[in-house]
PDB file of N, CA, C and O in Angstrom:
ATOM      1  N   UNK A   1     102.284 193.153  40.085  1.00  0.00           N
ATOM      2  CA  UNK A   1     103.093 192.784  41.226  1.00  0.00           C
ATOM      3  C   UNK A   1     104.510 192.549  40.714  1.00  0.00           C
ATOM      4  O   UNK A   1     104.712 191.915  39.679  1.00  0.00           O
ATOM      5  N   UNK A   2     105.475 193.065  41.447  1.00  0.00           N
ATOM      6  CA  UNK A   2     106.851 192.821  41.083  1.00  0.00           C
ATOM      7  C   UNK A   2     107.789 193.867  41.641  1.00  0.00           C
ATOM      8  O   UNK A   2     107.383 194.765  42.378  1.00  0.00           O
ATOM      9  N   UNK A   3     109.033 193.735  41.280  1.00  0.00           N
ATOM     10  CA  UNK A   3     110.078 194.651  41.711  1.00  0.00           C
ATOM     11  C   UNK A   3     110.017 195.911  40.864  1.00  0.00           C
ATOM     12  O   UNK A   3     109.672 195.853  39.684  1.00  0.00           O
ATOM     13  N   UNK A   4     110.351 197.051  41.461  1.00  0.00           N
ATOM     14  CA  UNK A   4     110.389 198.309  40.722  1.00  0.00           C
ATOM     15  C   UNK A   4     111.743 198.954  40.935  1.00  0.00           C
ATOM     16  O   UNK A   4     112.238 199.015  42.060  1.00  0.00           O
ATOM     17  N   UNK A   5     112.342 199.437  39.858  1.00  0.00           N
ATOM     18  CA  UNK A   5     113.591 200.178  39.991  1.00  0.00           C
ATOM     19  C   UNK A   5     113.725 201.157  38.836  1.00  0.00           C
ATOM     20  O   UNK A   5     113.239 200.929  37.729  1.00  0.00           O
ATOM     21  N   UNK A   6     114.398 202.244  39.138  1.00  0.00           N
ATOM     22  CA  UNK A   6     114.710 203.274  38.154  1.00  0.00           C
ATOM     23  C   UNK A   6     115.968 203.980  38.620  1.00  0.00           C
ATOM     24  O   UNK A   6     115.989 204.570  39.700  1.00  0.00           O
ATOM     25  N   UNK A   7     117.007 203.924  37.820  1.00  0.00           N
ATOM     26  CA  UNK A   7     118.312 204.492  38.168  1.00  0.00           C
ATOM     27  C   UNK A   7     118.777 203.924  39.502  1.00  0.00           C
ATOM     28  O   UNK A   7     119.001 202.717  39.595  1.00  0.00           O
ATOM     29  N   UNK A   8     118.930 204.748  40.538  1.00  0.00           N
ATOM     30  CA  UNK A   8     119.420 204.279  41.839  1.00  0.00           C
ATOM     31  C   UNK A   8     118.307 204.046  42.853  1.00  0.00           C
ATOM     32  O   UNK A   8     118.585 203.892  44.042  1.00  0.00           O
ATOM     33  N   UNK A   9     117.068 204.016  42.414  1.00  0.00           N
ATOM     34  CA  UNK A   9     115.931 203.837  43.310  1.00  0.00           C
ATOM     35  C   UNK A   9     115.306 202.474  43.058  1.00  0.00           C
ATOM     36  O   UNK A   9     114.961 202.132  41.927  1.00  0.00           O
ATOM     37  N   UNK A  10     115.163 201.689  44.147  1.00  0.00           N
ATOM     38  CA  UNK A  10     114.611 200.340  44.023  1.00  0.00           C
ATOM     39  C   UNK A  10     113.583 200.078  45.117  1.00  0.00           C
ATOM     40  O   UNK A  10     113.765 200.476  46.268  1.00  0.00           O
ATOM     41  N   UNK A  11     112.511 199.408  44.740  1.00  0.00           N
ATOM     42  CA  UNK A  11     111.511 198.921  45.691  1.00  0.00           C
ATOM     43  C   UNK A  11     111.449 197.414  45.500  1.00  0.00           C
ATOM     44  O   UNK A  11     111.262 196.935  44.381  1.00  0.00           O
ATOM     45  N   UNK A  12     111.604 196.663  46.585  1.00  0.00           N
ATOM     46  CA  UNK A  12     111.689 195.206  46.489  1.00  0.00           C
ATOM     47  C   UNK A  12     110.436 194.602  45.871  1.00  0.00           C
ATOM     48  O   UNK A  12     110.533 193.766  44.973  1.00  0.00           O
ATOM     49  N   UNK A  13     109.262 195.013  46.339  1.00  0.00           N
ATOM     50  CA  UNK A  13     108.012 194.477  45.801  1.00  0.00           C
ATOM     51  C   UNK A  13     106.957 195.574  45.793  1.00  0.00           C
ATOM     52  O   UNK A  13     106.803 196.326  46.756  1.00  0.00           O
ATOM     53  N   UNK A  14     106.249 195.643  44.698  1.00  0.00           N
ATOM     54  CA  UNK A  14     105.090 196.519  44.599  1.00  0.00           C
ATOM     55  C   UNK A  14     103.900 195.693  44.155  1.00  0.00           C
ATOM     56  O   UNK A  14     104.002 194.895  43.223  1.00  0.00           O
ATOM     57  N   UNK A  15     102.783 195.881  44.817  1.00  0.00           N
ATOM     58  CA  UNK A  15     101.556 195.160  44.470  1.00  0.00           C
ATOM     59  C   UNK A  15     100.487 196.220  44.271  1.00  0.00           C
ATOM     60  O   UNK A  15     100.262 197.063  45.139  1.00  0.00           O
ATOM     61  N   UNK A  16      99.835 196.170  43.128  1.00  0.00           N
ATOM     62  CA  UNK A  16      98.893 197.244  42.810  1.00  0.00           C
ATOM     63  C   UNK A  16      97.568 196.679  42.332  1.00  0.00           C
ATOM     64  O   UNK A  16      97.528 195.768  41.505  1.00  0.00           O
ATOM     65  N   UNK A  17      96.493 197.226  42.858  1.00  0.00           N
ATOM     66  CA  UNK A  17      95.144 196.972  42.379  1.00  0.00           C
ATOM     67  C   UNK A  17      94.694 198.310  41.800  1.00  0.00           C
ATOM     68  O   UNK A  17      94.187 199.156  42.536  1.00  0.00           O
ATOM     69  N   UNK A  18      94.873 198.520  40.483  1.00  0.00           N
ATOM     70  CA  UNK A  18      94.663 199.836  39.883  1.00  0.00           C
ATOM     71  C   UNK A  18      93.351 200.503  40.297  1.00  0.00           C
ATOM     72  O   UNK A  18      92.277 199.901  40.274  1.00  0.00           O
ATOM     73  N   UNK A  19      93.491 201.772  40.675  1.00  0.00           N
ATOM     74  CA  UNK A  19      92.339 202.554  41.081  1.00  0.00           C
ATOM     75  C   UNK A  19      91.860 202.286  42.494  1.00  0.00           C
ATOM     76  O   UNK A  19      90.960 202.970  42.981  1.00  0.00           O
ATOM     77  N   UNK A  20      92.452 201.293  43.166  1.00  0.00           N
ATOM     78  CA  UNK A  20      92.012 200.935  44.517  1.00  0.00           C
ATOM     79  C   UNK A  20      93.127 201.092  45.542  1.00  0.00           C
ATOM     80  O   UNK A  20      93.040 201.936  46.434  1.00  0.00           O
ATOM     81  N   UNK A  21      94.180 200.275  45.416  1.00  0.00           N
ATOM     82  CA  UNK A  21      95.237 200.315  46.425  1.00  0.00           C
ATOM     83  C   UNK A  21      96.569 199.881  45.841  1.00  0.00           C
ATOM     84  O   UNK A  21      96.641 199.264  44.779  1.00  0.00           O
ATOM     85  N   UNK A  22      97.611 200.220  46.566  1.00  0.00           N
ATOM     86  CA  UNK A  22      98.965 199.786  46.221  1.00  0.00           C
ATOM     87  C   UNK A  22      99.697 199.473  47.520  1.00  0.00           C
ATOM     88  O   UNK A  22      99.519 200.159  48.527  1.00  0.00           O
ATOM     89  N   UNK A  23     100.518 198.435  47.485  1.00  0.00           N
ATOM     90  CA  UNK A  23     101.344 198.070  48.635  1.00  0.00           C
ATOM     91  C   UNK A  23     102.791 198.017  48.170  1.00  0.00           C
ATOM     92  O   UNK A  23     103.117 197.392  47.161  1.00  0.00           O
ATOM     93  N   UNK A  24     103.643 198.681  48.924  1.00  0.00           N
ATOM     94  CA  UNK A  24     105.069 198.733  48.616  1.00  0.00           C
ATOM     95  C   UNK A  24     105.809 198.047  49.758  1.00  0.00           C
ATOM     96  O   UNK A  24     105.583 198.363  50.927  1.00  0.00           O
ATOM     97  N   UNK A  25     106.699 197.101  49.419  1.00  0.00           N
ATOM     98  CA  UNK A  25     107.352 196.269  50.426  1.00  0.00           C
ATOM     99  C   UNK A  25     108.867 196.380  50.315  1.00  0.00           C
ATOM    100  O   UNK A  25     109.437 196.321  49.225  1.00  0.00           O
ATOM    101  N   UNK A  26     109.496 196.541  51.467  1.00  0.00           N
ATOM    102  CA  UNK A  26     110.955 196.558  51.568  1.00  0.00           C
ATOM    103  C   UNK A  26     111.356 195.376  52.444  1.00  0.00           C
ATOM    104  O   UNK A  26     110.783 195.175  53.515  1.00  0.00           O
ATOM    105  N   UNK A  27     112.334 194.596  51.999  1.00  0.00           N
ATOM    106  CA  UNK A  27     112.820 193.449  52.774  1.00  0.00           C
ATOM    107  C   UNK A  27     114.269 193.693  53.184  1.00  0.00           C
ATOM    108  O   UNK A  27     115.100 194.090  52.367  1.00  0.00           O
ATOM    109  N   UNK A  28     114.559 193.450  54.463  1.00  0.00           N
ATOM    110  CA  UNK A  28     115.916 193.636  54.991  1.00  0.00           C
ATOM    111  C   UNK A  28     116.329 192.382  55.741  1.00  0.00           C
ATOM    112  O   UNK A  28     115.599 191.909  56.612  1.00  0.00           O
ATOM    113  N   UNK A  29     117.497 191.838  55.410  1.00  0.00           N
ATOM    114  CA  UNK A  29     118.000 190.648  56.069  1.00  0.00           C
ATOM    115  C   UNK A  29     118.921 191.065  57.208  1.00  0.00           C
ATOM    116  O   UNK A  29     120.116 190.771  57.196  1.00  0.00           O
ATOM    117  N   UNK A  30     118.344 191.758  58.197  1.00  0.00           N
ATOM    118  CA  UNK A  30     119.123 192.217  59.341  1.00  0.00           C
ATOM    119  C   UNK A  30     118.208 192.511  60.514  1.00  0.00           C
ATOM    120  O   UNK A  30     116.984 192.500  60.389  1.00  0.00           O
ATOM    121  N   UNK A  31     118.831 192.779  61.670  1.00  0.00           N
ATOM    122  CA  UNK A  31     118.083 193.202  62.862  1.00  0.00           C
ATOM    123  C   UNK A  31     117.797 194.686  62.711  1.00  0.00           C
ATOM    124  O   UNK A  31     118.702 195.475  62.438  1.00  0.00           O
ATOM    125  N   UNK A  32     116.554 195.059  62.886  1.00  0.00           N
ATOM    126  CA  UNK A  32     116.129 196.440  62.688  1.00  0.00           C
ATOM    127  C   UNK A  32     115.454 196.935  63.962  1.00  0.00           C
ATOM    128  O   UNK A  32     114.573 196.267  64.504  1.00  0.00           O
ATOM    129  N   UNK A  33     115.866 198.098  64.433  1.00  0.00           N
ATOM    130  CA  UNK A  33     115.211 198.708  65.597  1.00  0.00           C
ATOM    131  C   UNK A  33     113.940 199.419  65.131  1.00  0.00           C
ATOM    132  O   UNK A  33     113.753 199.667  63.940  1.00  0.00           O
ATOM    133  N   UNK A  34     113.095 199.733  66.068  1.00  0.00           N
ATOM    134  CA  UNK A  34     111.859 200.457  65.736  1.00  0.00           C
ATOM    135  C   UNK A  34     112.186 201.783  65.060  1.00  0.00           C
ATOM    136  O   UNK A  34     111.532 202.164  64.090  1.00  0.00           O
ATOM    137  N   UNK A  35     113.191 202.484  65.566  1.00  0.00           N
ATOM    138  CA  UNK A  35     113.577 203.773  64.974  1.00  0.00           C
ATOM    139  C   UNK A  35     114.054 203.590  63.531  1.00  0.00           C
ATOM    140  O   UNK A  35     113.695 204.369  62.648  1.00  0.00           O
ATOM    141  N   UNK A  36     114.866 202.556  63.298  1.00  0.00           N
ATOM    142  CA  UNK A  36     115.327 202.261  61.937  1.00  0.00           C
ATOM    143  C   UNK A  36     114.150 201.890  61.037  1.00  0.00           C
ATOM    144  O   UNK A  36     114.103 202.291  59.873  1.00  0.00           O
ATOM    145  N   UNK A  37     113.198 201.123  61.578  1.00  0.00           N
ATOM    146  CA  UNK A  37     112.016 200.736  60.809  1.00  0.00           C
ATOM    147  C   UNK A  37     111.239 201.964  60.369  1.00  0.00           C
ATOM    148  O   UNK A  37     110.785 202.036  59.227  1.00  0.00           O
ATOM    149  N   UNK A  38     111.084 202.921  61.257  1.00  0.00           N
ATOM    150  CA  UNK A  38     110.380 204.149  60.908  1.00  0.00           C
ATOM    151  C   UNK A  38     111.105 204.895  59.789  1.00  0.00           C
ATOM    152  O   UNK A  38     110.469 205.418  58.874  1.00  0.00           O
ATOM    153  N   UNK A  39     112.437 204.942  59.865  1.00  0.00           N
ATOM    154  CA  UNK A  39     113.232 205.618  58.834  1.00  0.00           C
ATOM    155  C   UNK A  39     113.108 204.899  57.494  1.00  0.00           C
ATOM    156  O   UNK A  39     112.915 205.541  56.461  1.00  0.00           O
ATOM    157  N   UNK A  40     113.216 203.582  57.503  1.00  0.00           N
ATOM    158  CA  UNK A  40     113.124 202.790  56.278  1.00  0.00           C
ATOM    159  C   UNK A  40     111.752 202.951  55.635  1.00  0.00           C
ATOM    160  O   UNK A  40     111.647 203.084  54.416  1.00  0.00           O
ATOM    161  N   UNK A  41     110.700 202.940  56.449  1.00  0.00           N
ATOM    162  CA  UNK A  41     109.355 203.099  55.911  1.00  0.00           C
ATOM    163  C   UNK A  41     109.141 204.500  55.344  1.00  0.00           C
ATOM    164  O   UNK A  41     108.441 204.661  54.344  1.00  0.00           O
ATOM    165  N   UNK A  42     109.731 205.507  55.967  1.00  0.00           N
ATOM    166  CA  UNK A  42     109.644 206.870  55.414  1.00  0.00           C
ATOM    167  C   UNK A  42     110.347 206.935  54.061  1.00  0.00           C
ATOM    168  O   UNK A  42     109.836 207.540  53.118  1.00  0.00           O
ATOM    169  N   UNK A  43     111.515 206.313  53.971  1.00  0.00           N
ATOM    170  CA  UNK A  43     112.239 206.270  52.696  1.00  0.00           C
ATOM    171  C   UNK A  43     111.446 205.504  51.641  1.00  0.00           C
ATOM    172  O   UNK A  43     111.415 205.899  50.476  1.00  0.00           O
ATOM    173  N   UNK A  44     110.808 204.412  52.047  1.00  0.00           N
ATOM    174  CA  UNK A  44     109.995 203.628  51.124  1.00  0.00           C
ATOM    175  C   UNK A  44     108.833 204.466  50.594  1.00  0.00           C
ATOM    176  O   UNK A  44     108.506 204.414  49.408  1.00  0.00           O
ATOM    177  N   UNK A  45     108.227 205.225  51.471  1.00  0.00           N
ATOM    178  CA  UNK A  45     107.119 206.089  51.064  1.00  0.00           C
ATOM    179  C   UNK A  45     107.591 207.140  50.047  1.00  0.00           C
ATOM    180  O   UNK A  45     106.888 207.428  49.079  1.00  0.00           O
ATOM    181  N   UNK A  46     108.770 207.703  50.269  1.00  0.00           N
ATOM    182  CA  UNK A  46     109.340 208.679  49.332  1.00  0.00           C
ATOM    183  C   UNK A  46     109.640 208.023  47.987  1.00  0.00           C
ATOM    184  O   UNK A  46     109.360 208.600  46.936  1.00  0.00           O
ATOM    185  N   UNK A  47     110.211 206.813  48.018  1.00  0.00           N
ATOM    186  CA  UNK A  47     110.520 206.103  46.772  1.00  0.00           C
ATOM    187  C   UNK A  47     109.231 205.765  46.026  1.00  0.00           C
ATOM    188  O   UNK A  47     109.165 205.902  44.804  1.00  0.00           O
ATOM    189  N   UNK A  48     108.220 205.327  46.750  1.00  0.00           N
ATOM    190  CA  UNK A  48     106.955 204.942  46.125  1.00  0.00           C
ATOM    191  C   UNK A  48     106.310 206.128  45.409  1.00  0.00           C
ATOM    192  O   UNK A  48     105.664 205.955  44.375  1.00  0.00           O
ATOM    193  N   UNK A  49     106.482 207.321  45.953  1.00  0.00           N
ATOM    194  CA  UNK A  49     105.908 208.521  45.337  1.00  0.00           C
ATOM    195  C   UNK A  49     106.514 208.771  43.954  1.00  0.00           C
ATOM    196  O   UNK A  49     105.882 209.405  43.110  1.00  0.00           O
ATOM    197  N   UNK A  50     107.719 208.284  43.717  1.00  0.00           N
ATOM    198  CA  UNK A  50     108.399 208.481  42.432  1.00  0.00           C
ATOM    199  C   UNK A  50     107.968 207.478  41.362  1.00  0.00           C
ATOM    200  O   UNK A  50     108.295 207.651  40.188  1.00  0.00           O
ATOM    201  N   UNK A  51     107.242 206.435  41.754  1.00  0.00           N
ATOM    202  CA  UNK A  51     106.920 205.353  40.816  1.00  0.00           C
ATOM    203  C   UNK A  51     105.779 205.673  39.862  1.00  0.00           C
ATOM    204  O   UNK A  51     105.702 205.106  38.772  1.00  0.00           O
ATOM    205  N   UNK A  52     104.901 206.571  40.262  1.00  0.00           N
ATOM    206  CA  UNK A  52     103.701 206.807  39.473  1.00  0.00           C
ATOM    207  C   UNK A  52     102.667 205.711  39.658  1.00  0.00           C
ATOM    208  O   UNK A  52     101.681 205.655  38.923  1.00  0.00           O
ATOM    209  N   UNK A  53     102.880 204.841  40.631  1.00  0.00           N
ATOM    210  CA  UNK A  53     101.979 203.713  40.877  1.00  0.00           C
ATOM    211  C   UNK A  53     101.077 203.921  42.082  1.00  0.00           C
ATOM    212  O   UNK A  53     100.328 203.021  42.459  1.00  0.00           O
ATOM    213  N   UNK A  54     101.142 205.092  42.686  1.00  0.00           N
ATOM    214  CA  UNK A  54     100.328 205.357  43.868  1.00  0.00           C
ATOM    215  C   UNK A  54      98.848 205.222  43.536  1.00  0.00           C
ATOM    216  O   UNK A  54      98.422 205.469  42.408  1.00  0.00           O
ATOM    217  N   UNK A  55      98.087 204.831  44.526  1.00  0.00           N
ATOM    218  CA  UNK A  55      96.649 204.623  44.397  1.00  0.00           C
ATOM    219  C   UNK A  55      95.926 205.402  45.479  1.00  0.00           C
ATOM    220  O   UNK A  55      96.568 206.007  46.337  1.00  0.00           O
ATOM    221  N   UNK A  56      94.598 205.397  45.454  1.00  0.00           N
ATOM    222  CA  UNK A  56      93.865 206.096  46.513  1.00  0.00           C
ATOM    223  C   UNK A  56      94.239 205.624  47.919  1.00  0.00           C
ATOM    224  O   UNK A  56      94.208 206.410  48.867  1.00  0.00           O
ATOM    225  N   UNK A  57      94.587 204.359  48.054  1.00  0.00           N
ATOM    226  CA  UNK A  57      94.984 203.810  49.356  1.00  0.00           C
ATOM    227  C   UNK A  57      96.338 203.127  49.194  1.00  0.00           C
ATOM    228  O   UNK A  57      96.455 202.133  48.476  1.00  0.00           O
ATOM    229  N   UNK A  58      97.361 203.660  49.863  1.00  0.00           N
ATOM    230  CA  UNK A  58      98.710 203.117  49.773  1.00  0.00           C
ATOM    231  C   UNK A  58      99.143 202.538  51.115  1.00  0.00           C
ATOM    232  O   UNK A  58      98.848 203.090  52.174  1.00  0.00           O
ATOM    233  N   UNK A  59      99.856 201.403  51.044  1.00  0.00           N
ATOM    234  CA  UNK A  59     100.357 200.737  52.241  1.00  0.00           C
ATOM    235  C   UNK A  59     101.851 200.498  52.063  1.00  0.00           C
ATOM    236  O   UNK A  59     102.336 200.289  50.952  1.00  0.00           O
ATOM    237  N   UNK A  60     102.578 200.535  53.198  1.00  0.00           N
ATOM    238  CA  UNK A  60     104.027 200.379  53.180  1.00  0.00           C
ATOM    239  C   UNK A  60     104.384 199.332  54.225  1.00  0.00           C
ATOM    240  O   UNK A  60     103.972 199.431  55.381  1.00  0.00           O
ATOM    241  N   UNK A  61     105.158 198.323  53.812  1.00  0.00           N
ATOM    242  CA  UNK A  61     105.478 197.204  54.687  1.00  0.00           C
ATOM    243  C   UNK A  61     106.978 196.942  54.674  1.00  0.00           C
ATOM    244  O   UNK A  61     107.600 196.850  53.616  1.00  0.00           O
ATOM    245  N   UNK A  62     107.540 196.825  55.854  1.00  0.00           N
ATOM    246  CA  UNK A  62     108.928 196.426  56.023  1.00  0.00           C
ATOM    247  C   UNK A  62     108.935 195.017  56.602  1.00  0.00           C
ATOM    248  O   UNK A  62     108.298 194.755  57.622  1.00  0.00           O
ATOM    249  N   UNK A  63     109.653 194.116  55.948  1.00  0.00           N
ATOM    250  CA  UNK A  63     109.860 192.769  56.479  1.00  0.00           C
ATOM    251  C   UNK A  63     111.340 192.658  56.820  1.00  0.00           C
ATOM    252  O   UNK A  63     112.194 192.766  55.940  1.00  0.00           O
ATOM    253  N   UNK A  64     111.641 192.444  58.089  1.00  0.00           N
ATOM    254  CA  UNK A  64     113.025 192.373  58.555  1.00  0.00           C
ATOM    255  C   UNK A  64     113.316 190.985  59.108  1.00  0.00           C
ATOM    256  O   UNK A  64     112.407 190.263  59.519  1.00  0.00           O
ATOM    257  N   UNK A  65     114.591 190.623  59.114  1.00  0.00           N
ATOM    258  CA  UNK A  65     114.988 189.351  59.720  1.00  0.00           C
ATOM    259  C   UNK A  65     114.545 189.328  61.177  1.00  0.00           C
ATOM    260  O   UNK A  65     114.009 188.330  61.658  1.00  0.00           O
ATOM    261  N   UNK A  66     114.778 190.445  61.876  1.00  0.00           N
ATOM    262  CA  UNK A  66     114.376 190.545  63.277  1.00  0.00           C
ATOM    263  C   UNK A  66     114.114 192.002  63.609  1.00  0.00           C
ATOM    264  O   UNK A  66     114.867 192.884  63.195  1.00  0.00           O
ATOM    265  N   UNK A  67     113.050 192.256  64.355  1.00  0.00           N
ATOM    266  CA  UNK A  67     112.745 193.600  64.839  1.00  0.00           C
ATOM    267  C   UNK A  67     113.092 193.676  66.320  1.00  0.00           C
ATOM    268  O   UNK A  67     112.801 192.747  67.075  1.00  0.00           O
ATOM    269  N   UNK A  68     113.702 194.761  66.734  1.00  0.00           N
ATOM    270  CA  UNK A  68     114.045 194.954  68.141  1.00  0.00           C
ATOM    271  C   UNK A  68     113.357 196.212  68.652  1.00  0.00           C
ATOM    272  O   UNK A  68     112.951 197.076  67.876  1.00  0.00           O
ATOM    273  N   UNK A  69     113.236 196.295  69.965  1.00  0.00           N
ATOM    274  CA  UNK A  69     112.692 197.504  70.566  1.00  0.00           C
ATOM    275  C   UNK A  69     111.189 197.539  70.673  1.00  0.00           C
ATOM    276  O   UNK A  69     110.590 198.611  70.588  1.00  0.00           O
ATOM    277  N   UNK A  70     110.573 196.407  70.856  1.00  0.00           N
ATOM    278  CA  UNK A  70     109.135 196.392  71.083  1.00  0.00           C
ATOM    279  C   UNK A  70     108.414 195.471  70.128  1.00  0.00           C
ATOM    280  O   UNK A  70     108.875 195.208  69.017  1.00  0.00           O
ATOM    281  N   UNK A  71     107.291 194.995  70.574  1.00  0.00           N
ATOM    282  CA  UNK A  71     106.501 194.058  69.794  1.00  0.00           C
ATOM    283  C   UNK A  71     105.548 194.735  68.821  1.00  0.00           C
ATOM    284  O   UNK A  71     105.100 194.118  67.855  1.00  0.00           O
ATOM    285  N   UNK A  72     105.238 196.000  69.073  1.00  0.00           N
ATOM    286  CA  UNK A  72     104.260 196.675  68.236  1.00  0.00           C
ATOM    287  C   UNK A  72     104.794 196.811  66.817  1.00  0.00           C
ATOM    288  O   UNK A  72     105.870 197.366  66.594  1.00  0.00           O
ATOM    289  N   UNK A  73     104.025 196.295  65.860  1.00  0.00           N
ATOM    290  CA  UNK A  73     104.471 196.331  64.471  1.00  0.00           C
ATOM    291  C   UNK A  73     103.709 197.347  63.631  1.00  0.00           C
ATOM    292  O   UNK A  73     104.156 197.698  62.540  1.00  0.00           O
ATOM    293  N   UNK A  74     102.572 197.824  64.117  1.00  0.00           N
ATOM    294  CA  UNK A  74     101.833 198.829  63.377  1.00  0.00           C
ATOM    295  C   UNK A  74     102.353 200.191  63.798  1.00  0.00           C
ATOM    296  O   UNK A  74     102.112 200.642  64.918  1.00  0.00           O
ATOM    297  N   UNK A  75     103.065 200.839  62.898  1.00  0.00           N
ATOM    298  CA  UNK A  75     103.617 202.154  63.210  1.00  0.00           C
ATOM    299  C   UNK A  75     102.574 203.224  62.941  1.00  0.00           C
ATOM    300  O   UNK A  75     102.491 204.216  63.665  1.00  0.00           O
ATOM    301  N   UNK A  76     101.794 203.025  61.921  1.00  0.00           N
ATOM    302  CA  UNK A  76     100.642 203.853  61.577  1.00  0.00           C
ATOM    303  C   UNK A  76      99.709 202.926  60.825  1.00  0.00           C
ATOM    304  O   UNK A  76     100.094 201.813  60.468  1.00  0.00           O
ATOM    305  N   UNK A  77      98.504 203.366  60.585  1.00  0.00           N
ATOM    306  CA  UNK A  77      97.537 202.494  59.915  1.00  0.00           C
ATOM    307  C   UNK A  77      98.066 201.960  58.589  1.00  0.00           C
ATOM    308  O   UNK A  77      97.831 200.798  58.258  1.00  0.00           O
ATOM    309  N   UNK A  78      98.762 202.774  57.840  1.00  0.00           N
ATOM    310  CA  UNK A  78      99.218 202.379  56.505  1.00  0.00           C
ATOM    311  C   UNK A  78     100.695 201.980  56.456  1.00  0.00           C
ATOM    312  O   UNK A  78     101.217 201.679  55.383  1.00  0.00           O
ATOM    313  N   UNK A  79     101.367 201.977  57.598  1.00  0.00           N
ATOM    314  CA  UNK A  79     102.796 201.619  57.663  1.00  0.00           C
ATOM    315  C   UNK A  79     103.000 200.543  58.723  1.00  0.00           C
ATOM    316  O   UNK A  79     102.636 200.725  59.884  1.00  0.00           O
ATOM    317  N   UNK A  80     103.592 199.408  58.306  1.00  0.00           N
ATOM    318  CA  UNK A  80     103.787 198.295  59.232  1.00  0.00           C
ATOM    319  C   UNK A  80     105.177 197.707  59.061  1.00  0.00           C
ATOM    320  O   UNK A  80     105.781 197.790  57.992  1.00  0.00           O
ATOM    321  N   UNK A  81     105.662 197.118  60.125  1.00  0.00           N
ATOM    322  CA  UNK A  81     106.937 196.398  60.099  1.00  0.00           C
ATOM    323  C   UNK A  81     106.718 195.058  60.792  1.00  0.00           C
ATOM    324  O   UNK A  81     106.115 194.986  61.862  1.00  0.00           O
ATOM    325  N   UNK A  82     107.216 194.007  60.166  1.00  0.00           N
ATOM    326  CA  UNK A  82     107.126 192.678  60.764  1.00  0.00           C
ATOM    327  C   UNK A  82     108.470 191.977  60.587  1.00  0.00           C
ATOM    328  O   UNK A  82     109.273 192.344  59.729  1.00  0.00           O
ATOM    329  N   UNK A  83     108.694 190.964  61.417  1.00  0.00           N
ATOM    330  CA  UNK A  83     109.920 190.183  61.267  1.00  0.00           C
ATOM    331  C   UNK A  83     109.566 188.783  60.762  1.00  0.00           C
ATOM    332  O   UNK A  83     108.394 188.432  60.622  1.00  0.00           O
ATOM    333  N   UNK A  84     110.598 188.003  60.496  1.00  0.00           N
ATOM    334  CA  UNK A  84     110.364 186.675  59.930  1.00  0.00           C
ATOM    335  C   UNK A  84     109.555 185.773  60.849  1.00  0.00           C
ATOM    336  O   UNK A  84     108.739 184.978  60.382  1.00  0.00           O
ATOM    337  N   UNK A  85     109.778 185.893  62.153  1.00  0.00           N
ATOM    338  CA  UNK A  85     109.039 185.063  63.112  1.00  0.00           C
ATOM    339  C   UNK A  85     107.539 185.355  63.012  1.00  0.00           C
ATOM    340  O   UNK A  85     106.723 184.434  63.011  1.00  0.00           O
ATOM    341  N   UNK A  86     107.188 186.613  62.929  1.00  0.00           N
ATOM    342  CA  UNK A  86     105.781 187.005  62.804  1.00  0.00           C
ATOM    343  C   UNK A  86     105.228 186.572  61.456  1.00  0.00           C
ATOM    344  O   UNK A  86     104.106 186.072  61.373  1.00  0.00           O
ATOM    345  N   UNK A  87     106.006 186.761  60.408  1.00  0.00           N
ATOM    346  CA  UNK A  87     105.566 186.371  59.071  1.00  0.00           C
ATOM    347  C   UNK A  87     105.293 184.868  59.006  1.00  0.00           C
ATOM    348  O   UNK A  87     104.317 184.433  58.395  1.00  0.00           O
ATOM    349  N   UNK A  88     106.151 184.092  59.633  1.00  0.00           N
ATOM    350  CA  UNK A  88     105.968 182.646  59.646  1.00  0.00           C
ATOM    351  C   UNK A  88     104.643 182.270  60.309  1.00  0.00           C
ATOM    352  O   UNK A  88     103.946 181.374  59.832  1.00  0.00           O
ATOM    353  N   UNK A  89     104.291 182.946  61.399  1.00  0.00           N
ATOM    354  CA  UNK A  89     103.013 182.680  62.079  1.00  0.00           C
ATOM    355  C   UNK A  89     101.836 182.990  61.176  1.00  0.00           C
ATOM    356  O   UNK A  89     100.820 182.296  61.207  1.00  0.00           O
ATOM    357  N   UNK A  90     101.973 184.033  60.372  1.00  0.00           N
ATOM    358  CA  UNK A  90     100.875 184.469  59.501  1.00  0.00           C
ATOM    359  C   UNK A  90     100.675 183.499  58.334  1.00  0.00           C
ATOM    360  O   UNK A  90      99.538 183.206  57.964  1.00  0.00           O
ATOM    361  N   UNK A  91     101.764 183.003  57.758  1.00  0.00           N
ATOM    362  CA  UNK A  91     101.623 182.190  56.548  1.00  0.00           C
ATOM    363  C   UNK A  91     101.673 180.684  56.802  1.00  0.00           C
ATOM    364  O   UNK A  91     101.342 179.900  55.912  1.00  0.00           O
ATOM    365  N   UNK A  92     102.076 180.272  57.989  1.00  0.00           N
ATOM    366  CA  UNK A  92     102.175 178.835  58.289  1.00  0.00           C
ATOM    367  C   UNK A  92     100.774 178.280  58.580  1.00  0.00           C
ATOM    368  O   UNK A  92     100.039 178.843  59.392  1.00  0.00           O
ATOM    369  N   UNK A  93     100.414 177.191  57.925  1.00  0.00           N
ATOM    370  CA  UNK A  93      99.096 176.600  58.203  1.00  0.00           C
ATOM    371  C   UNK A  93      99.037 176.056  59.635  1.00  0.00           C
ATOM    372  O   UNK A  93     100.056 175.644  60.189  1.00  0.00           O
ATOM    373  N   UNK A  94      97.834 176.057  60.233  1.00  0.00           N
ATOM    374  CA  UNK A  94      97.683 175.569  61.631  1.00  0.00           C
ATOM    375  C   UNK A  94      97.983 174.099  61.765  1.00  0.00           C
ATOM    376  O   UNK A  94      97.901 173.550  62.864  1.00  0.00           O
TER     377      UNK A  94
END
């Protein structure tokens, strides 16, 4: 688990369970539209392919300060976008 970078390519967080799965995370401190989220996740997927850390099951996550343009955060099964408000609900104890 950790940050990955090579030359001008950076991934904020990569989490890998060798031979099983890998999760690549991009964090943005800004308001992101659904269309922008889709673009960022596509770029993240391209960057992740360059790492050599891909696994049989790969996941891509965008965490943004705020998401606009709809509540749906699952863009595809393996690609998701969430904002800080949603993240707080997930990690805050009841």
